[in-house]
N, C-alpha and C positions, 0 to 999 in steps of 0.2 A: 394415544387414547387408551385407557385401561378399561376393559370390560370384565364384568363378573362372569365366571364360568360356574357350571353346576357343581363342580368339585369343591368350590370355596363355600358351599352351603351345607349344612347338616341335612340328613334325610328329612327331618320334619320341616325345615325351611324350604327344601325342594318342593314339597307338596303345595306350598303357598305361592309359588312363583309361576309366572307364565314365561316360557323360554322358547327361543328360536332353535333351529336345527343344530346350530353350533354352540348352544349353551348360553348365549347372551340373553339377558333378562329382556322380556318384551314389555312395552308399555303402550297404553292407548295413546295415540297421536303419532307413533313411529311411522316412518315411511318403510315400506317392506316389499320384498319380491317373493312370490309364491312359485314353488318348483313342483313339477310332477315327479313320478317315480323314476323317470329317466334323466332327471336333472334339467329339463327344459322349463323355461320361464312360462308360466301360465297366466299370471296376473301380477299387477303392480298397483300399489295404492297406499292408503293410510289405514293402520290398525284402529278399529273402534270396537267397543263392547267386549273386550277381552276380560275374563274373570279369572283371578288367581285360584289355583287349586285343580285346574283341569288342563292337561297337556295337549289333548287332541280336540280337534274341532272347536277351538276356543277363540272366538272372536270373529270379526267381519272385516274384510278388505272393502274400503270404500274407494272407488275409482272415480274421480271428478270428471275425467275426460269422457269416459263411457257412460257416466251416470249409473254405474252398476254397484251392486253390493254382493260380494261373494264370501261364503263361509271360509274361514282361515283355520286350517289345521297347522298349529305353530311348528310342529315337527317338519312341516314342508316349506317353511318360510325363513328368510334371512333379512336382516336389517340392511337397508341400502348402504349404509356406511361400510359394512362388512363386505358387500359385493364390491364396492369401490376399492377396498383394501386389496381384495383378490385380484382385481384388474391391474392395480398398481404393481403388485408382486409379479404378474406375468408380463409387465411392460406394456399393457394395453390401455393405459390411462389417457394417453394423448393421441389425438387424431393424426393421421399420416399427412405429410405435406400434400396439398392438392395442386391441381393445375391452375 
């Protein structure tokens, strides 16, 4: 899977994009993970109401399980596919054999 990074866009194009912490373009409907300043997961859900042109506090995380809506600072979020890739790189994608 090839994802766009901020470096692949001109400065003017960057101003019009909404992007995650790692530079991947964010789109409404994406499943995402929100992190705090220590890298701990604080919320998980679906991105809604994100508007291009604003990098911070841009969008809402809709969490169906808790029926909550949380403000999403995109610089504190990662797409769930990117989190899955990180887990695979660390060898953590599979459950250990159980009893």
